N, C-alpha and C positions, 0 to 999 in steps of 0.2 A: 470351472469352478464349481463349487456346490453349496449348499445353504442348509445352513444345518437349525432346524428347530431348537431356540434355546429357554427351555426354563416354560415359564408360563403361554406359549406361541411366538414367543418373539425371534424371527427372522431374522439370524446373518449370514453373510456372507463368511466362507471360511476358505482357507486354501488349502486344495486337493495336490494328490499330487504331479498330476499333470499343468500346477500350477509356472513349474520351473521354464516352461517352455511359449508361458501365454507371454502374450504381450499389451503393454497399454501405449495406445495410441499407436506408436510410432520403434517404438525403443523394449525390448523385454522387459519384463517387470523385475528386477531385484543385478539385474546387471547395468555395466555401463549405455550411458546414454548411445544414441546414436552418432554415428562419428560427425561431427561438424561442420556445415561446408562455407565456404568466404562470407565474407560480409560484403553487399552492394548496397548502398541507402537507395542507389533509382531499384535495381531489380526489386527490392524489397516493394519499394512504393506499389508497384505496378499490385501486389495482392491485396489491396487497400481499397475498393468501392470508393469510402468517402472525400477519400483525397482525389479522387478525378472531376469532381463537381466545381460547377460555378458556381459560387455562393450570392455574385451579381453580374451580368451583362460583360461578357470580358473579364471580368476578374474571378480566375480558379483560385479555391482554397490554399490558400497556404497554412497547414494549422499548427501551430506553435499553441498548444490546451493540452497538450498530452499529461502535463502531471494533476489538473482536474479529471479527465475522463481519455484512455487511450483509444482511435479507432479500429474497428476490429477488422484482422482480416479475412478474409471470403472462408479460409479454413474452418473458423469459429460460427460465421453465418451458416454453413455447408454443415458441421456437427449438429446445432442448436437445431435448424430445418429438418434433420434425419431425424431424429428424438422425435420430434411431434409428428414428421409425416409416417415413422415407421412401426414407433417402440412408444409412444404417449402412454405411460401408464404408470400408476404410482411405483413406488420401491418398496422393499421388504414386506409386502403383506400382501403378495399373490404368486401362487404357481405354475400359473400359464403362460404362455411363453414370451409374451409382452411383457409383464411383469419380470420376467426371470431376467429378459435383454436390458431395463430400465435399470432394475438393481446393479447387474454386472457394470453397467458402463458407468453407473454414478459412484460404484465402492471403487471400479477402478481407480476415478478423479485421484482421491486418497492418493494412491502409489503415486501418480503424475505428480503431485502438490509435492509430496515428500521429497521425490526425487530432484525436484526445480529447487527446494532450496535445502537441497546440498545431501542427503541421506546417503551413508552409501547403503543402504537396507530399505528400499523402499517399502516393501512388501508388509516389514518387521513394525515400520514405524508409518504405517497409515491410518491404523487405529490414535497414532498421536493427532491426526487430522481433523477437525469440525470445520462443519458447514456451516455458515448463518447467512445473512445477507450485505453485511459491510465488516470493514474494519472497524464502523465504529460500535457494533453490536459487539461484535467478539471482545471488545475492550471493556464495554460494558460488564459482560460478562464474567469477564477478569475482579474488576475492581466491585462487583456488587455479590457477583456468585463465590467466587474466591476471599477474595479480601474483606469482602462483607461480614464475612463472619468468624472473621481471625484478626482483626486489626480491633486496640483498643486506644481507650481515649489516651493521646498522649505517643503513641507510637506514631513511626514517621514515613514519610514517603519522599521519594525526592526524585521532582520533574525537572525540566527544562521551563525557559522562558519560550523558548522556541516549539513549546509544542502546539499542533492540533487541536481541535476544541475538542478533537476526538479520543484524545489521551491526555483531558485538562480535565471537562466537564465530568464525566464521571469520577475521577477523583475530589472534586471539590465538592460534588454529595456524597460519597462516604466520610467528608473531613462533618459536613454540616450533621450528616445522621448518627456518626460514631465519635466524633470529638478529634480527629484522625490528622494531627500535624504535619500540612505540606510546605517544603522545602524548594527551591528551585535554583539550579544550577543558571550561570547568568551568563550573558556576551564576553567577551573580554573587549580592551580599551579598543581596538579596530573592529567593532563587530563581530566577532568570532564565535561559534561555538564549537568549544574545545576538550577533548576528555578530563582536562587540568580541571577545569569548570566545572567539571562533574564530579570526578573527585573529591575536591575540596568541600561538597557538603554533603557526603558520603561519610555516614560517621554507625559507631553501634549504637546508634538507636534506629538506626535505617533498618525497617523489615523491609519495603519497597524500594525498587528502583525501576521507575520504568519513562523511558525516553524514545524520542526519537531515534531512527537509525539513521535520517536521513531528512534534511527540513524541506518542507516543504515550499517556504519560503527563499531563507538563503539558500539554499544545494549543500549545502555541507554535509558530510555525512561522521558518523561517530563509529569507532570501532567495536560493533559488537562482542567479540570476544573478549576484550580488554574490559567491556564494560560487566560480560559475566562473570570476570574473575576479579572484578570491583565488586559486585555483589556478593561473593563466595567469599569475598575475604572478611565480611560484618556480618554473614549468616541470613543476607536480604533476598530476596526473589526479584528476581531481575526479568522484567517486561519489557517487549522493544515493538514501539508498531514501526513496522516493515512495509507498512502502505506506497511508501515511495520507494525505498532502499530493493523492494524484493522485487522491481521491474527495470533498474539500472545499475544494480550494482549485482556483477558475481557471486552466487552463493559461495563462500568457505570450500575446498575440494572436501575436505575434512569433518565437514558436517557441522563445523561451529558455531552457525548461526541457527540448529539445534538444541545447543547446548542451555540455550536461555531455558528460563521456567515456562515461559509464553509467549509467542509472536503471534502480531496480527497483520492482516492486509487485504486489499480489495480487490476482485476480479476485474473488476474493468480498469483499472489504471495497466494492466498485463496485457489488455488485446481484451479479454474475455468477456462476458455480457457483464449490465449492472445486476442488482439484486443478488450477487454471492460476494461471502468474504471467507474468509478462512481465520478461523484459532489454530496454533499448535501450540500444543501444553506438554510438556514432563511426564510423564504416564502416572509418575506421585500427586502431578499438580492436579492432573485432570479427577484422580479419585475425593482430590481433597475439596472439588468446586461443587458449589449446590447450584443444580440450575435456576435460570431464572422463568423458563418458560416451560407452562405443563401443558401435556395431553397424551393425546397417541403416538405411536414411535419410542418415544422418551421411557418408559414403564417395562416393570419384571412383572408386577403383580400391580393391581387396583385392587383395593376393597374400599368396603361404606366407613371405614373406618382407617383406613390404611394405605399408603402409596409405596412400593418401592421402587427403586428405579434400576435401570436396566444400567451396562458399563458403558463408556465412555468409546467411541465417540458419541452411541448413539441418544446417550440420556442427556443431549443439549441439542439436539435437531428433534426439539416437540410440533408433530403434526406434518404436513405435506412440506418435505423440505426443496431446498432449488437445485432441482434435478436437474434441469435442460440447460440452468445458471451454470451448474458444476461439472457437467457434461463439454459447454462452452468452455470455462477455463482449462480444463484437461487437454482440449484441441488449441486453444492460446498460447499453453505454454509449450507443447507438442512442434508450435508452429515457429516459436521461439525459439525452441532449442535444436533446432535445424542449423541455427549462425553460432557463431564466435562471441559468445555473452565476454568474451575482454574487450573484444574489437568492439561491440556495440557500445559499451561503456564507454569506451575510449575518444568514441564518433560522436557521443550525444555532448561527454562532457569538451571536448576539441569546440563543437559547437557553441557550447553555452560559453567557452573564455571568449571564443573571438565577440560573442556580441556582448560582452558585459564589457571588452577593451572599448570597441566604439559606440558604445554607447555611453560608456564614462569620458569619452573623447568630444563629445558632443555638447554644446554648451549650454548650459541649465539644466543638466538631466544628471541625477544622483543616483549610484547603486544604493540597495537594502544591502547592508551589513558591509563585509571586509573588499577593500579597494578590488579593483578586476583582476591584476596580479598577488593578491596578498590568500588565496585562498582555489581552492578545486572546489567549481560548480560541477556538481553531478545533471547535467543535460538544464538548469533552473537558473534563471538569471529575473532577479527582480529592482523594479527601479521605479524611480518617480519623476518627474518631468518639472520643475518649477511653473510652468505656464500651463500647464497641461491639468485640471483632475486627472486620475485614471479611468474614471466610466467615459470622459470625453473622450482621451485618447483612444482607449477600446474601440467605441464608436467608430472614430474618426479611421483607424486601421482596418475596422471591419472592413469600411464602404471602399477600400482598396483590396479586400478579401485575406485579409492576414485578421487572424483566430489568435487574441492571446486574452489571458484571463484579468481581470480586476478588480479592487475589493479589499479585503482585509484578508482575502483565500483561509478562511477560520483559524486565524492565526490574529485575533485584536491584541490581547497582550503582548506581543514582537511589537506588534507595529506601534502600541502605546508608548515602550521601553524606547523606540529609534524617534518617538515623536512626530508620529505618523496617524491618519485615519486610515490610508488605504494606500498602496500602491499597483502598480502594474507589472503582470511576471508575462515574462515567453519559456517557456518549456518546450524543450527536442525531444522528439522519439527515432528509431530507427531509422523512419524514411524520410526522416528532414535531410537535408544538407545546405551547402554553402548560399547557394539560390534562393532557400528560405532565408538566411542571416538578412542577405543584399537585400531583402523583401523589408523586413524589419526596420532597419537601420534607414529605409527608404520612408517606410509612412512614417515614422518616427519624428525624421527631419523635418516632414513635408508639413506637419503640425505643428512643430516648433516654430514653423515659417510663419502660419498661417495664424496661429493665437500671440505671436510674439512674445515678449520677454515682462507680459502684464501677470499676474497670478492668477488665476482661476480663481471662480466666484467661491468655490467651497476649497477652503486651504487644505494641503494633505500634509501641511508641516512644515515647520520651519528650520527645525535642529538637524544638526548636518549628520546625515545618516551612516557614517561611520563612525561614530564617539556617542556609543548609547551615554544616557544621563545617568 
């Protein structure tokens, strides 16, 4: 690698003639990723230190909260520790050895991310990868930095009722500031989120289509390629929240995800560190986007009466960026990329489908969304127990060593749409197996037996889960 002092002292990483033989992680940059190994959940589990602890005496951890945060494999812990121990320098600002090593590792992480998302030219697409602190910041940057200067009163943004607050609140803020109209695709009569529902809301007035790639509550996905085609058909920009999909669905081999105008996801849901997220934008969209944070590192020239931004992606990375976190994210991707992603996705889906069927068979348990056999659940199943509030259930499960989520999961509108205030959620990763499903069913069954058929003190909703109002 070499660094090019570009214009007003800005240092940017450039590709040199020798880069064709350079590697990012375990894979050559710009070439096919390494040959993937067979997938075995128990073998993979061994790589995650946190999964081997007892959370209570005699109660080994059964971790079913990966949709919130995935545990970190040892490779990620080692990568972050190596940065902190061997080259803990800032990036882009120094020309000494540690600074150059830090910059190379940080910038190489962009190509690793691009390859993970299906890029056929990771080095070429690296400049489209912006590091932020999480998916929430990425989506705020799109809503406020891009759409905020382009949309006007009466322009329409299409969302779904199943959006995470990260992909709803920024657009609500834009609507209040600019008079933009928000329209929402609804669930169908069986509680499913479908492409057809999105299609029905999109019109010639739609300027932005901003939707989830995979619901963090329903566990169902929307086809990104069809969403992109739908947006293009009416001239709308397509923004996809990949926070769940990036780690649960195999990226299209033809780079189809990267056809969207903007993509956003968080590193910690892939087993990377917290504190790093990714915004990927089409080059022309990033050029149109205004930064929402100012400071060092994102400027080409500063005068007392004017500022000139540098080029993307650096113009969106003011101050010291998440260096260790980006390096850790690249290590997480390299670790996962050793395995067959299609096999992992099928494994997680099978566990979720089995859990959904067995939960639905319990008297007093209702699934959130469609019935157990009416929809594909990608590693996520949400449910309520008539006799047990979700928070009580989560505490009961924790006593058995089972970690599940309870609450509205940053999806209050969807819960209200279904007549609920909260739900319990079990989410599976590649390190889970059928024994974990057994533990989940056992702890729910024991909670039902303990609390009986009486309603919890705080009602979770009386409307039938599979039938939206």
